[in-house]
VOMAR-742864 format. One line per 2 residues: their letters; for each residue x, y, z of N, C-alpha, C. Coordinates in nm, 2 decimals, always signed. Layout:
% VOMAR-742864
A = X:Y:Z:X:Y:Z:X:Y:Z; ... $
END
This chain:
% VOMAR-742864
MP = +1.73:+0.48:-2.01:+1.73:+0.33:-1.98:+1.66:+0.31:-1.84; +1.60:+0.19:-1.83:+1.54:+0.16:-1.70:+1.64:+0.12:-1.59 $
YT = +1.61:+0.14:-1.47:+1.69:+0.10:-1.36:+1.61:+0.02:-1.26; +1.66:-0.09:-1.21:+1.59:-0.18:-1.12:+1.66:-0.17:-0.98 $
VT = +1.58:-0.14:-0.88:+1.63:-0.14:-0.74:+1.54:-0.23:-0.66; +1.60:-0.28:-0.55:+1.52:-0.36:-0.46:+1.50:-0.29:-0.32 $
VG = +1.38:-0.30:-0.27:+1.35:-0.24:-0.14:+1.31:-0.36:-0.05; +1.40:-0.41:+0.03:+1.37:-0.54:+0.10:+1.34:-0.65:-0.01 $
SL = +1.23:-0.71:+0.00:+1.19:-0.81:-0.10:+1.12:-0.76:-0.22; +1.09:-0.63:-0.23:+1.02:-0.57:-0.34:+1.11:-0.52:-0.45 $
RC = +1.07:-0.55:-0.57:+1.15:-0.50:-0.69:+1.07:-0.38:-0.75; +1.15:-0.27:-0.77:+1.10:-0.15:-0.83:+1.18:-0.12:-0.95 $
HI = +1.12:-0.07:-1.06:+1.18:-0.03:-1.18:+1.16:+0.11:-1.21; +1.26:+0.19:-1.23:+1.25:+0.33:-1.27:+1.25:+0.33:-1.42 $
VS = +1.14:+0.37:-1.48:+1.13:+0.37:-1.62:+1.10:+0.51:-1.67; +1.11:+0.54:-1.80:+1.10:+0.68:-1.84:+1.02:+0.69:-1.97 $
DG = +0.95:+0.80:-1.99:+0.88:+0.83:-2.11:+0.97:+0.93:-2.19; +1.10:+0.94:-2.15:+1.19:+1.02:-2.22:+1.23:+1.15:-2.16 $
LQ = +1.28:+1.24:-2.23:+1.32:+1.38:-2.19:+1.25:+1.48:-2.27; +1.21:+1.59:-2.21:+1.15:+1.70:-2.28:+1.23:+1.83:-2.24 $
LS = +1.22:+1.93:-2.33:+1.28:+2.05:-2.30:+1.17:+2.15:-2.24; +1.21:+2.21:-2.13:+1.11:+2.30:-2.06:+1.19:+2.43:-2.02 $
DG = +1.11:+2.54:-2.00:+1.17:+2.66:-1.96:+1.22:+2.65:-1.82; +1.35:+2.69:-1.80:+1.41:+2.67:-1.67:+1.35:+2.75:-1.56 $
GG = +1.30:+2.87:-1.60:+1.23:+2.95:-1.50:+1.11:+2.89:-1.44; +1.04:+2.80:-1.52:+0.92:+2.73:-1.47:+0.96:+2.64:-1.35 $
FF = +1.07:+2.58:-1.36:+1.11:+2.48:-1.26:+1.18:+2.55:-1.14; +1.22:+2.67:-1.15:+1.29:+2.74:-1.04:+1.22:+2.87:-1.00 $
GL = +1.11:+2.90:-1.06:+1.02:+3.00:-1.00:+1.09:+3.14:-0.98; +1.09:+3.18:-0.85:+1.14:+3.31:-0.82:+1.30:+3.31:-0.80 $
VP = +1.36:+3.20:-0.81:+1.50:+3.19:-0.79:+1.57:+3.25:-0.92; +1.66:+3.35:-0.90:+1.73:+3.41:-1.01:+1.81:+3.31:-1.09 $
RI = +1.81:+3.33:-1.22:+1.88:+3.24:-1.31:+2.03:+3.22:-1.27; +2.09:+3.33:-1.23:+2.23:+3.33:-1.19:+2.26:+3.23:-1.08 $
LW = +2.15:+3.19:-1.00:+2.17:+3.09:-0.90:+2.14:+2.95:-0.96; +2.02:+2.93:-1.02:+1.98:+2.80:-1.06:+2.06:+2.75:-1.18 $
EQ = +2.12:+2.83:-1.26:+2.20:+2.78:-1.37:+2.33:+2.72:-1.32; +2.36:+2.74:-1.19:+2.48:+2.66:-1.13:+2.44:+2.51:-1.11 $
VI = +2.31:+2.48:-1.11:+2.26:+2.35:-1.10:+2.25:+2.28:-1.24; +2.18:+2.35:-1.33:+2.16:+2.30:-1.46:+2.17:+2.42:-1.56 $
RP = +2.26:+2.40:-1.66:+2.29:+2.51:-1.75:+2.19:+2.51:-1.86; +2.11:+2.62:-1.88:+2.01:+2.62:-1.99:+2.07:+2.65:-2.12 $
DE = +2.00:+2.62:-2.23:+2.05:+2.66:-2.36:+2.02:+2.80:-2.39; +2.04:+2.84:-2.52:+2.03:+2.98:-2.55:+1.88:+3.03:-2.55 $
RN = +1.79:+2.94:-2.54:+1.64:+2.97:-2.53:+1.59:+2.96:-2.39; +1.68:+2.94:-2.29:+1.65:+2.92:-2.15:+1.58:+2.79:-2.12 $
LI = +1.60:+2.69:-2.21:+1.54:+2.56:-2.19:+1.64:+2.46:-2.12; +1.58:+2.37:-2.04:+1.66:+2.27:-1.97:+1.60:+2.13:-2.00 $
PV = +1.68:+2.03:-1.98:+1.63:+1.89:-2.00:+1.55:+1.85:-1.88; +1.43:+1.79:-1.90:+1.34:+1.75:-1.79:+1.30:+1.60:-1.82 $
AL = +1.33:+1.52:-1.72:+1.30:+1.38:-1.73:+1.15:+1.35:-1.71; +1.10:+1.24:-1.76:+0.96:+1.20:-1.74:+0.96:+1.06:-1.69 $
RS = +1.00:+1.04:-1.56:+1.02:+0.91:-1.51:+0.89:+0.86:-1.44; +0.87:+0.73:-1.45:+0.76:+0.66:-1.38:+0.82:+0.55:-1.29 $
LL = +0.74:+0.50:-1.20:+0.79:+0.39:-1.12:+0.70:+0.27:-1.14; +0.76:+0.16:-1.16:+0.69:+0.03:-1.18:+0.73:-0.06:-1.07 $
IE = +0.62:-0.11:-0.99:+0.64:-0.18:-0.87:+0.59:-0.32:-0.88; +0.67:-0.42:-0.85:+0.62:-0.56:-0.85:+0.57:-0.58:-0.71 $
SD = +0.44:-0.60:-0.69:+0.38:-0.61:-0.56:+0.29:-0.73:-0.54; +0.24:-0.76:-0.42:+0.15:-0.87:-0.40:+0.01:-0.83:-0.46 $
AG = -0.01:-0.71:-0.49:-0.14:-0.67:-0.56:-0.13:-0.66:-0.71; -0.02:-0.71:-0.76:+0.01:-0.71:-0.90:+0.11:-0.60:-0.94 $
LI = +0.12:-0.57:-1.07:+0.21:-0.47:-1.12:+0.15:-0.33:-1.11; +0.22:-0.24:-1.04:+0.17:-0.11:-1.01:+0.26:-0.01:-1.09 $
LV = +0.19:+0.07:-1.17:+0.26:+0.18:-1.25:+0.22:+0.31:-1.19; +0.32:+0.39:-1.15:+0.30:+0.52:-1.10:+0.33:+0.62:-1.21 $
DT = +0.23:+0.69:-1.26:+0.23:+0.79:-1.37:+0.26:+0.73:-1.51; +0.23:+0.80:-1.61:+0.23:+0.74:-1.75:+0.30:+0.83:-1.85 $
GQ = +0.36:+0.94:-1.81:+0.44:+1.03:-1.90:+0.35:+1.11:-1.99; +0.41:+1.16:-2.10:+0.33:+1.24:-2.19:+0.25:+1.16:-2.29 $
GD = +0.29:+1.03:-2.31:+0.21:+0.95:-2.41:+0.24:+1.00:-2.55; +0.15:+0.97:-2.64:+0.17:+1.00:-2.78:+0.06:+1.07:-2.85 $
KL = -0.02:+1.15:-2.78:-0.14:+1.21:-2.84:-0.11:+1.36:-2.87; +0.00:+1.41:-2.85:+0.03:+1.56:-2.87:+0.04:+1.58:-3.02 $
GE = +0.02:+1.70:-3.07:+0.04:+1.74:-3.21:+0.18:+1.77:-3.24; +0.21:+1.78:-3.37:+0.35:+1.80:-3.42:+0.41:+1.93:-3.36 $
KE = +0.33:+2.03:-3.34:+0.38:+2.16:-3.29:+0.42:+2.14:-3.14; +0.35:+2.06:-3.07:+0.38:+2.04:-2.93:+0.51:+1.95:-2.92 $
WR = +0.52:+1.85:-3.01:+0.64:+1.77:-3.00:+0.76:+1.85:-3.03; +0.76:+1.94:-3.13:+0.87:+2.02:-3.16:+0.91:+2.11:-3.05 $
RL = +0.80:+2.17:-2.98:+0.83:+2.26:-2.87:+0.90:+2.18:-2.76; +0.86:+2.06:-2.74:+0.92:+1.98:-2.63:+1.05:+1.91:-2.66 $
GM = +1.09:+1.91:-2.79:+1.21:+1.85:-2.84:+1.20:+1.70:-2.83; +1.08:+1.64:-2.85:+1.06:+1.50:-2.84:+1.02:+1.44:-2.97 $
EP = +1.05:+1.31:-2.99:+1.00:+1.23:-3.11:+0.86:+1.17:-3.07; +0.77:+1.19:-3.16:+0.63:+1.14:-3.13:+0.62:+0.99:-3.16 $
RT = +0.53:+0.92:-3.09:+0.49:+0.79:-3.12:+0.61:+0.69:-3.13; +0.69:+0.69:-3.03:+0.81:+0.60:-3.03:+0.80:+0.50:-2.92 $
ER = +0.69:+0.49:-2.85:+0.67:+0.40:-2.74:+0.78:+0.40:-2.64; +0.81:+0.52:-2.59:+0.92:+0.54:-2.50:+0.90:+0.47:-2.37 $
LI = +0.79:+0.50:-2.29:+0.77:+0.43:-2.17:+0.74:+0.28:-2.19; +0.65:+0.25:-2.28:+0.62:+0.11:-2.31:+0.74:+0.04:-2.36 $
GE = +0.82:+0.10:-2.43:+0.94:+0.04:-2.48:+1.04:+0.00:-2.37; +1.05:+0.09:-2.27:+1.13:+0.05:-2.15:+1.07:-0.06:-2.07 $
MR = +0.94:-0.06:-2.06:+0.87:-0.17:-1.99:+0.89:-0.30:-2.06; +0.88:-0.30:-2.19:+0.91:-0.42:-2.27:+1.05:-0.47:-2.25 $
SL = +1.15:-0.38:-2.24:+1.28:-0.43:-2.22:+1.30:-0.50:-2.09; +1.21:-0.47:-1.99:+1.21:-0.54:-1.86:+1.13:-0.67:-1.86 $
GF = +1.06:-0.69:-1.98:+0.97:-0.81:-1.99:+0.83:-0.79:-1.96; +0.78:-0.66:-1.95:+0.65:-0.63:-1.92:+0.57:-0.57:-2.04 $
AP = +0.45:-0.61:-2.06:+0.37:-0.56:-2.16:+0.26:-0.47:-2.10; +0.20:-0.38:-2.17:+0.09:-0.30:-2.12:-0.02:-0.38:-2.05 $
ED = -0.05:-0.50:-2.11:-0.15:-0.58:-2.05:-0.12:-0.64:-1.91; +0.01:-0.63:-1.87:+0.06:-0.69:-1.75:+0.03:-0.59:-1.63 $
VD = +0.00:-0.47:-1.66:-0.02:-0.37:-1.55:-0.15:-0.39:-1.48; -0.15:-0.40:-1.35:-0.28:-0.42:-1.28:-0.33:-0.29:-1.22 $
VV = -0.25:-0.20:-1.18:-0.29:-0.07:-1.12:-0.21:+0.04:-1.18; -0.27:+0.15:-1.23:-0.21:+0.27:-1.26:-0.25:+0.38:-1.16 $
LF = -0.15:+0.43:-1.09:-0.17:+0.54:-1.00:-0.13:+0.67:-1.06; -0.22:+0.77:-1.06:-0.18:+0.90:-1.10:-0.14:+0.98:-0.98 $
TH = -0.01:+1.03:-0.98:+0.02:+1.12:-0.87:-0.06:+1.25:-0.88; -0.09:+1.29:-1.00:-0.19:+1.40:-1.03:-0.21:+1.39:-1.18 $
LH = -0.29:+1.48:-1.23:-0.35:+1.46:-1.37:-0.29:+1.56:-1.47; -0.18:+1.62:-1.44:-0.12:+1.71:-1.54:-0.07:+1.62:-1.66 $
GD = -0.07:+1.69:-1.78:-0.05:+1.62:-1.90:+0.08:+1.53:-1.91; +0.19:+1.58:-1.84:+0.31:+1.50:-1.85:+0.31:+1.38:-1.75 $
HA = +0.20:+1.37:-1.68:+0.19:+1.25:-1.59:+0.08:+1.16:-1.63; -0.02:+1.21:-1.70:-0.14:+1.13:-1.73:-0.15:+1.11:-1.88 $
GG = -0.07:+1.17:-1.96:-0.09:+1.17:-2.11:-0.08:+1.03:-2.17; +0.01:+0.94:-2.10:+0.02:+0.81:-2.16:-0.08:+0.71:-2.11 $
AT = -0.19:+0.76:-2.04:-0.29:+0.67:-1.99:-0.38:+0.62:-2.10; -0.40:+0.69:-2.20:-0.48:+0.65:-2.31:-0.41:+0.66:-2.45 $
RW = -0.45:+0.58:-2.54:-0.39:+0.58:-2.68:-0.50:+0.58:-2.78; -0.47:+0.62:-2.90:-0.56:+0.60:-3.01:-0.57:+0.45:-3.05 $
QN = -0.68:+0.41:-3.08:-0.70:+0.27:-3.13:-0.61:+0.24:-3.24; -0.60:+0.33:-3.34:-0.51:+0.33:-3.45:-0.41:+0.44:-3.43 $
QD = -0.29:+0.40:-3.40:-0.19:+0.50:-3.37:-0.15:+0.59:-3.49; -0.19:+0.55:-3.61:-0.17:+0.64:-3.72:-0.29:+0.73:-3.76 $
DP = -0.39:+0.72:-3.67:-0.51:+0.79:-3.70:-0.56:+0.86:-3.58; -0.53:+0.99:-3.56:-0.57:+1.06:-3.44:-0.72:+1.08:-3.43 $
AS = -0.79:+1.04:-3.53:-0.94:+1.05:-3.52:-1.00:+0.92:-3.47; -0.92:+0.82:-3.46:-0.97:+0.69:-3.41:-1.00:+0.70:-3.26 $
PL = -1.08:+0.61:-3.21:-1.12:+0.61:-3.06:-1.00:+0.61:-2.97; -1.02:+0.67:-2.85:-0.92:+0.66:-2.75:-0.95:+0.55:-2.66 $
LP = -0.85:+0.47:-2.63:-0.86:+0.35:-2.54:-0.76:+0.35:-2.43; -0.79:+0.28:-2.32:-0.69:+0.27:-2.21:-0.56:+0.21:-2.26 $
TF = -0.45:+0.27:-2.24:-0.32:+0.21:-2.28:-0.29:+0.08:-2.21; -0.33:+0.07:-2.08:-0.31:-0.05:-2.00:-0.45:-0.11:-1.98 $
PN = -0.48:-0.20:-2.07:-0.62:-0.24:-2.08:-0.68:-0.32:-1.96; -0.59:-0.38:-1.88:-0.64:-0.46:-1.77:-0.62:-0.39:-1.63 $
AR = -0.58:-0.27:-1.64:-0.55:-0.20:-1.51:-0.67:-0.12:-1.46; -0.67:-0.11:-1.32:-0.75:-0.01:-1.25:-0.67:+0.12:-1.25 $
YL = -0.73:+0.23:-1.29:-0.66:+0.36:-1.28:-0.72:+0.44:-1.16; -0.63:+0.49:-1.08:-0.66:+0.56:-0.95:-0.63:+0.71:-0.95 $
AQ = -0.73:+0.79:-0.92:-0.70:+0.94:-0.92:-0.77:+0.99:-0.79; -0.71:+1.09:-0.73:-0.77:+1.15:-0.61:-0.89:+1.24:-0.65 $
RI = -0.99:+1.24:-0.57:-1.11:+1.30:-0.59:-1.09:+1.45:-0.61; -1.02:+1.52:-0.53:-0.99:+1.66:-0.54:-0.92:+1.69:-0.67 $
EL = -0.82:+1.61:-0.70:-0.75:+1.63:-0.83:-0.83:+1.61:-0.95; -0.92:+1.52:-0.95:-1.01:+1.50:-1.06:-1.10:+1.62:-1.08 $
AA = -1.15:+1.67:-0.97:-1.24:+1.79:-0.97:-1.16:+1.91:-1.03; -1.04:+1.93:-0.98:-0.96:+2.04:-1.04:-0.93:+2.02:-1.18 $
AS = -0.91:+1.90:-1.23:-0.88:+1.87:-1.37:-1.01:+1.89:-1.45; -1.12:+1.85:-1.40:-1.25:+1.86:-1.47:-1.30:+2.00:-1.49 $
FP = -1.26:+2.09:-1.39:-1.31:+2.23:-1.39:-1.19:+2.32:-1.37; -1.10:+2.33:-1.47:-0.98:+2.41:-1.45:-1.01:+2.56:-1.45 $
NE = -0.92:+2.64:-1.40:-0.93:+2.78:-1.41:-0.84:+2.84:-1.51; -0.82:+2.97:-1.52:-0.74:+3.03:-1.62:-0.59:+2.98:-1.61 $
RT = -0.55:+2.96:-1.49:-0.41:+2.92:-1.47:-0.38:+2.77:-1.50; -0.48:+2.69:-1.47:-0.46:+2.54:-1.48:-0.51:+2.48:-1.60 $
RG = -0.59:+2.55:-1.68:-0.65:+2.48:-1.80:-0.54:+2.43:-1.90; -0.43:+2.50:-1.90:-0.32:+2.45:-2.00:-0.25:+2.33:-1.95 $
TY = -0.28:+2.28:-1.84:-0.21:+2.16:-1.79:-0.29:+2.03:-1.78; -0.43:+2.05:-1.79:-0.52:+1.94:-1.78:-0.59:+1.91:-1.92 $
FP = -0.59:+1.79:-1.96:-0.64:+1.75:-2.09:-0.74:+1.63:-2.07; -0.87:+1.66:-2.09:-0.97:+1.55:-2.06:-0.95:+1.42:-2.14 $
QN = -0.88:+1.43:-2.25:-0.87:+1.31:-2.33:-0.77:+1.21:-2.26; -0.71:+1.25:-2.15:-0.62:+1.16:-2.08:-0.70:+1.08:-1.98 $
WQ = -0.82:+1.12:-1.93:-0.89:+1.05:-1.83:-1.04:+1.02:-1.87; -1.10:+1.11:-1.95:-1.24:+1.08:-1.98:-1.27:+0.95:-2.05 $
PL = -1.18:+0.90:-2.14:-1.20:+0.77:-2.20:-1.19:+0.66:-2.09; -1.12:+0.68:-1.98:-1.11:+0.59:-1.88:-1.24:+0.58:-1.80 $
QA = -1.30:+0.70:-1.78:-1.43:+0.71:-1.71:-1.53:+0.64:-1.80; -1.53:+0.66:-1.93:-1.63:+0.60:-2.02:-1.62:+0.45:-2.02 $
AG = -1.50:+0.40:-2.00:-1.48:+0.26:-2.00:-1.49:+0.19:-1.86; -1.53:+0.28:-1.76:-1.54:+0.23:-1.63:-1.41:+0.18:-1.56 $
RL = -1.30:+0.24:-1.60:-1.17:+0.20:-1.55:-1.11:+0.30:-1.45; -1.17:+0.41:-1.44:-1.11:+0.51:-1.35:-1.18:+0.50:-1.21 $
EV = -1.10:+0.48:-1.11:-1.15:+0.48:-0.97:-1.11:+0.61:-0.90; -1.21:+0.67:-0.83:-1.18:+0.79:-0.76:-1.16:+0.76:-0.61 $
VE = -1.04:+0.80:-0.56:-1.01:+0.77:-0.42:-0.99:+0.90:-0.35; -0.97:+0.89:-0.22:-0.95:+1.01:-0.14:-0.86:+0.99:-0.02 $
GD = -0.75:+1.07:-0.01:-0.66:+1.06:+0.10:-0.55:+0.96:+0.07; -0.47:+0.93:+0.18:-0.36:+0.84:+0.17:-0.42:+0.70:+0.15 $
LR = -0.34:+0.62:+0.07:-0.38:+0.49:+0.03:-0.28:+0.38:+0.06; -0.32:+0.26:+0.09:-0.22:+0.15:+0.10:-0.26:+0.06:-0.02 $
LA = -0.17:+0.06:-0.12:-0.20:-0.01:-0.25:-0.16:-0.16:-0.24; -0.07:-0.19:-0.16:-0.02:-0.33:-0.15:+0.07:-0.34:-0.03 $
RG = +0.11:-0.46:+0.00:+0.20:-0.48:+0.11:+0.33:-0.40:+0.08; +0.35:-0.30:+0.17:+0.47:-0.22:+0.16:+0.46:-0.11:+0.06 $
VR = +0.35:-0.08:+0.00:+0.33:+0.03:-0.10:+0.22:+0.12:-0.05; +0.25:+0.24:-0.03:+0.14:+0.34:+0.01:+0.17:+0.47:-0.05 $
TQ = +0.06:+0.56:-0.05:+0.07:+0.69:-0.10:+0.06:+0.79:+0.02; +0.11:+0.91:+0.00:+0.10:+1.02:+0.09:+0.07:+1.15:+0.02 $
TV = -0.05:+1.20:+0.05:-0.09:+1.33:-0.02:+0.00:+1.44:+0.04; +0.05:+1.53:-0.04:+0.14:+1.63:+0.00:+0.10:+1.76:-0.08 $
PG = +0.00:+1.83:-0.04:-0.05:+1.95:-0.12:+0.06:+2.05:-0.14; +0.05:+2.11:-0.25:+0.15:+2.22:-0.29:+0.15:+2.24:-0.44 $
HT = +0.20:+2.14:-0.51:+0.20:+2.15:-0.66:+0.06:+2.15:-0.71; -0.03:+2.06:-0.65:-0.17:+2.07:-0.67:-0.23:+2.05:-0.53 $
AS = -0.36:+2.05:-0.52:-0.43:+2.04:-0.38:-0.42:+1.90:-0.33; -0.40:+1.80:-0.41:-0.40:+1.66:-0.35:-0.30:+1.57:-0.42 $
IQ = -0.18:+1.63:-0.46:-0.08:+1.55:-0.53:-0.03:+1.44:-0.43; +0.02:+1.33:-0.48:+0.06:+1.22:-0.40:+0.21:+1.19:-0.43 $
AV = +0.28:+1.16:-0.32:+0.41:+1.09:-0.33:+0.38:+0.94:-0.30; +0.48:+0.86:-0.33:+0.46:+0.71:-0.32:+0.58:+0.65:-0.24 $
WV = +0.55:+0.58:-0.13:+0.64:+0.51:-0.05:+0.64:+0.36:-0.08; +0.76:+0.30:-0.09:+0.78:+0.16:-0.10:+0.87:+0.12:+0.02 $
ED = +0.82:+0.03:+0.11:+0.89:+0.00:+0.23:+0.88:-0.15:+0.26; +1.00:-0.21:+0.29:+1.00:-0.35:+0.32:+1.14:-0.38:+0.38 $
GG = +1.14:-0.47:+0.48:+1.26:-0.52:+0.54:+1.35:-0.41:+0.60; +1.29:-0.30:+0.65:+1.37:-0.19:+0.71:+1.43:-0.10:+0.61 $
ES = +1.39:-0.12:+0.48:+1.44:-0.03:+0.37:+1.32:+0.05:+0.32; +1.35:+0.16:+0.26:+1.24:+0.24:+0.20:+1.28:+0.32:+0.07 $
LL = +1.19:+0.34:-0.01:+1.21:+0.42:-0.13:+1.09:+0.53:-0.14; +1.13:+0.65:-0.17:+1.03:+0.76:-0.18:+1.03:+0.81:-0.33 $
FL = +0.92:+0.79:-0.40:+0.90:+0.85:-0.53:+0.84:+0.98:-0.51; +0.91:+1.09:-0.54:+0.87:+1.22:-0.50:+0.77:+1.29:-0.59 $
GD = +0.77:+1.25:-0.72:+0.68:+1.31:-0.82:+0.70:+1.46:-0.82; +0.60:+1.54:-0.84:+0.61:+1.68:-0.84:+0.60:+1.75:-0.71 $
TC = +0.60:+1.67:-0.60:+0.62:+1.73:-0.47:+0.76:+1.79:-0.45; +0.85:+1.74:-0.53:+0.99:+1.79:-0.53:+1.06:+1.75:-0.66 $
NW = +1.06:+1.84:-0.76:+1.10:+1.80:-0.90:+1.24:+1.77:-0.91; +1.33:+1.85:-0.85:+1.48:+1.83:-0.87:+1.54:+1.81:-0.73 $
AV = +1.65:+1.74:-0.73:+1.72:+1.72:-0.60:+1.75:+1.84:-0.52; +1.79:+1.95:-0.59:+1.82:+2.07:-0.52:+1.70:+2.13:-0.45 $
HL = +1.58:+2.10:-0.50:+1.45:+2.15:-0.44:+1.43:+2.10:-0.30; +1.49:+1.98:-0.28:+1.48:+1.92:-0.14:+1.58:+1.97:-0.05 $
ER = +1.69:+2.02:-0.10:+1.80:+2.08:-0.02:+1.76:+2.22:+0.01; +1.71:+2.30:-0.08:+1.68:+2.44:-0.06:+1.52:+2.45:-0.07 $
LA = +1.46:+2.45:+0.04:+1.32:+2.44:+0.05:+1.25:+2.56:-0.01; +1.31:+2.67:-0.01:+1.25:+2.80:-0.06:+1.25:+2.80:-0.22 $
WV = +1.32:+2.70:-0.28:+1.32:+2.69:-0.42:+1.20:+2.62:-0.47; +1.10:+2.69:-0.51:+0.97:+2.64:-0.54:+0.94:+2.66:-0.69 $
PA = +0.90:+2.56:-0.77:+0.87:+2.59:-0.91:+0.75:+2.68:-0.93; +0.75:+2.76:-1.04:+0.64:+2.84:-1.07:+0.52:+2.77:-1.10 $
FD = +0.53:+2.64:-1.12:+0.41:+2.55:-1.15:+0.33:+2.52:-1.03; +0.39:+2.54:-0.91:+0.32:+2.49:-0.79:+0.21:+2.59:-0.76 $
IY = +0.08:+2.54:-0.74:-0.03:+2.63:-0.72:-0.03:+2.69:-0.58; +0.02:+2.61:-0.48:+0.02:+2.66:-0.34:+0.17:+2.65:-0.29 $
PM = +0.25:+2.75:-0.32:+0.39:+2.75:-0.29:+0.43:+2.73:-0.15; +0.36:+2.80:-0.06:+0.39:+2.78:+0.08:+0.36:+2.64:+0.13 $
QS = +0.26:+2.58:+0.08:+0.23:+2.44:+0.12:+0.34:+2.35:+0.06; +0.39:+2.39:-0.06:+0.50:+2.31:-0.12:+0.62:+2.31:-0.03 $
IE = +0.65:+2.42:+0.03:+0.77:+2.43:+0.12:+0.75:+2.34:+0.24; +0.63:+2.35:+0.30:+0.60:+2.27:+0.42:+0.60:+2.12:+0.39 $
GK = +0.54:+2.09:+0.27:+0.54:+1.95:+0.23:+0.67:+1.89:+0.21; +0.76:+1.97:+0.15:+0.90:+1.92:+0.13:+0.97:+1.90:+0.26 $
RR = +0.95:+2.00:+0.35:+1.01:+1.99:+0.49:+0.96:+1.86:+0.55; +0.83:+1.82:+0.54:+0.78:+1.70:+0.60:+0.84:+1.58:+0.54 $
LR = +0.84:+1.57:+0.41:+0.90:+1.46:+0.34:+1.05:+1.44:+0.37; +1.12:+1.55:+0.37:+1.26:+1.55:+0.40:+1.29:+1.49:+0.53 $
GQ = +1.21:+1.53:+0.63:+1.23:+1.47:+0.76:+1.20:+1.32:+0.77; +1.10:+1.28:+0.70:+1.06:+1.14:+0.70:+1.17:+1.06:+0.62 $
AW = +1.22:+1.11:+0.51:+1.32:+1.04:+0.43:+1.45:+1.03:+0.51; +1.48:+1.14:+0.59:+1.60:+1.14:+0.67:+1.60:+1.03:+0.77 $
ER = +1.49:+1.02:+0.84:+1.47:+0.92:+0.95:+1.48:+0.78:+0.89; +1.44:+0.75:+0.77:+1.43:+0.62:+0.71:+1.55:+0.59:+0.62 $
NS = +1.64:+0.69:+0.60:+1.75:+0.67:+0.50:+1.70:+0.62:+0.37; +1.59:+0.69:+0.33:+1.52:+0.64:+0.21:+1.59:+0.67:+0.08 $
LL = +1.58:+0.58:-0.02:+1.62:+0.60:-0.15:+1.52:+0.70:-0.22; +1.57:+0.81:-0.26:+1.48:+0.91:-0.32:+1.49:+0.90:-0.47 $
VF = +1.37:+0.90:-0.54:+1.36:+0.89:-0.68:+1.30:+1.03:-0.73; +1.38:+1.10:-0.81:+1.33:+1.23:-0.86:+1.27:+1.21:-1.00 $
QH = +1.15:+1.25:-1.02:+1.08:+1.23:-1.14:+1.12:+1.31:-1.26; +1.16:+1.44:-1.23:+1.18:+1.53:-1.34:+1.33:+1.58:-1.35 $
DG = +1.41:+1.55:-1.25:+1.55:+1.60:-1.25:+1.62:+1.55:-1.37; +1.67:+1.64:-1.45:+1.74:+1.60:-1.58:+1.88:+1.54:-1.55 $
QV = +1.92:+1.54:-1.43:+2.05:+1.49:-1.40:+2.05:+1.38:-1.29; +1.98:+1.40:-1.18:+1.98:+1.31:-1.07:+1.86:+1.22:-1.08 $
VT = +1.88:+1.09:-1.09:+1.77:+0.99:-1.09:+1.74:+0.95:-0.94; +1.84:+0.91:-0.87:+1.82:+0.87:-0.73:+1.93:+0.93:-0.64 $
GR = +1.90:+0.93:-0.51:+2.00:+0.97:-0.41:+1.94:+0.95:-0.27; +2.03:+0.98:-0.17:+1.99:+0.97:-0.03:+2.03:+1.10:+0.04 $
LV = +1.96:+1.13:+0.15:+2.00:+1.25:+0.22:+2.12:+1.22:+0.32; +2.21:+1.31:+0.32:+2.33:+1.31:+0.41:+2.34:+1.45:+0.47 $
EG = +2.42:+1.46:+0.58:+2.44:+1.58:+0.64:+2.54:+1.67:+0.56; +2.49:+1.79:+0.53:+2.58:+1.88:+0.45:+2.62:+2.00:+0.54 $
AR = +2.70:+2.09:+0.48:+2.74:+2.21:+0.55:+2.63:+2.30:+0.59; +2.52:+2.30:+0.51:+2.40:+2.39:+0.54:+2.28:+2.31:+0.57 $
GP = +2.29:+2.18:+0.61:+2.18:+2.10:+0.64:+2.17:+1.98:+0.55; +2.06:+1.91:+0.55:+2.05:+1.79:+0.46:+2.08:+1.82:+0.32 $
TV = +2.16:+1.73:+0.25:+2.19:+1.74:+0.11:+2.17:+1.61:+0.05; +2.15:+1.61:-0.08:+2.13:+1.48:-0.16:+2.26:+1.43:-0.21 $
QT = +2.29:+1.31:-0.16:+2.41:+1.24:-0.21:+2.36:+1.15:-0.33; +2.40:+1.18:-0.45:+2.35:+1.11:-0.56:+2.40:+0.97:-0.57 $
EI = +2.31:+0.88:-0.63:+2.35:+0.74:-0.65:+2.34:+0.71:-0.80; +2.23:+0.75:-0.87:+2.22:+0.73:-1.01:+2.21:+0.86:-1.08 $
VE = +2.30:+0.89:-1.17:+2.30:+1.02:-1.24:+2.30:+1.00:-1.39; +2.23:+1.09:-1.46:+2.22:+1.09:-1.61:+2.26:+1.23:-1.66 $
DG = +2.31:+1.23:-1.78:+2.34:+1.36:-1.85:+2.22:+1.39:-1.94; +2.13:+1.47:-1.89:+2.01:+1.50:-1.97:+2.04:+1.57:-2.10 $
WA = +2.15:+1.65:-2.10:+2.18:+1.72:-2.23:+2.23:+1.63:-2.34; +2.29:+1.51:-2.29:+2.34:+1.42:-2.39:+2.23:+1.36:-2.48 $
VA = +2.10:+1.37:-2.42:+1.99:+1.31:-2.50:+1.90:+1.42:-2.55; +1.87:+1.52:-2.47:+1.77:+1.62:-2.50:+1.82:+1.73:-2.60 $
GE = +1.95:+1.75:-2.60:+2.00:+1.85:-2.69:+2.13:+1.91:-2.64; +2.19:+2.00:-2.71:+2.31:+2.06:-2.67:+2.29:+2.18:-2.59 $
G = +2.35:+2.19:-2.47:+2.33:+2.31:-2.39:+2.41:+2.43:-2.43 $
END
């Protein structure tokens, strides 16, 4: 379900493309299972529920959508592996429940171009025909991607080629809808990005700030709430793990100073929270919590 929060005078909506099942070891890297399973209990196949959240911001520059989820272009084998139902308009359906259509989106910001963040950027012209042309899902939007990220996606290596899929952005280039940007951006009044290398070389977090309040959409700079509490817990997916640690340290300090509302993109349990003082340092005090297993499967 979508959640609406206000940051000063700005309205933000946390929307979702659903839940997928992923290997727990991928999200907790070198951390032994005996430790991370105290946070989220895996099923008999070592799978955990992973959320696919996006952020929809009502701004003076129009409606901004941060990331687009998996979308609907995967094959039946991939859908079964992820434990998801295909072609159900998950993200778009949540947007519609808030009164927004795809045509209403003015800006789509990619935090990065991995498939679970950029897959929903394009759709088949005929949803029942995978051979039909691919078109922008949000037909009136400018799509923004970092230059270094687009280069990494366009020329992947052995480790990264399984995470980048050109059908998610090449149709946007062909349609003249993809804008290449570089470095931190100010998207609108009170809306800005911050590049935080680690997961990829130029991944972006998003800040919303107004009236002395702030929200931080962490994206894959910090997948789960526990990753912000225990900086050494770095996902196996992160290409530059030591930079991930320093990036989280920097974001944590900034969020602490601002008492920011934290939005976790992939945490199967914690949607939002704020940092408070804990026995071993800053800890996340949860505000919105979901039971991922109630939707994704039985643990």
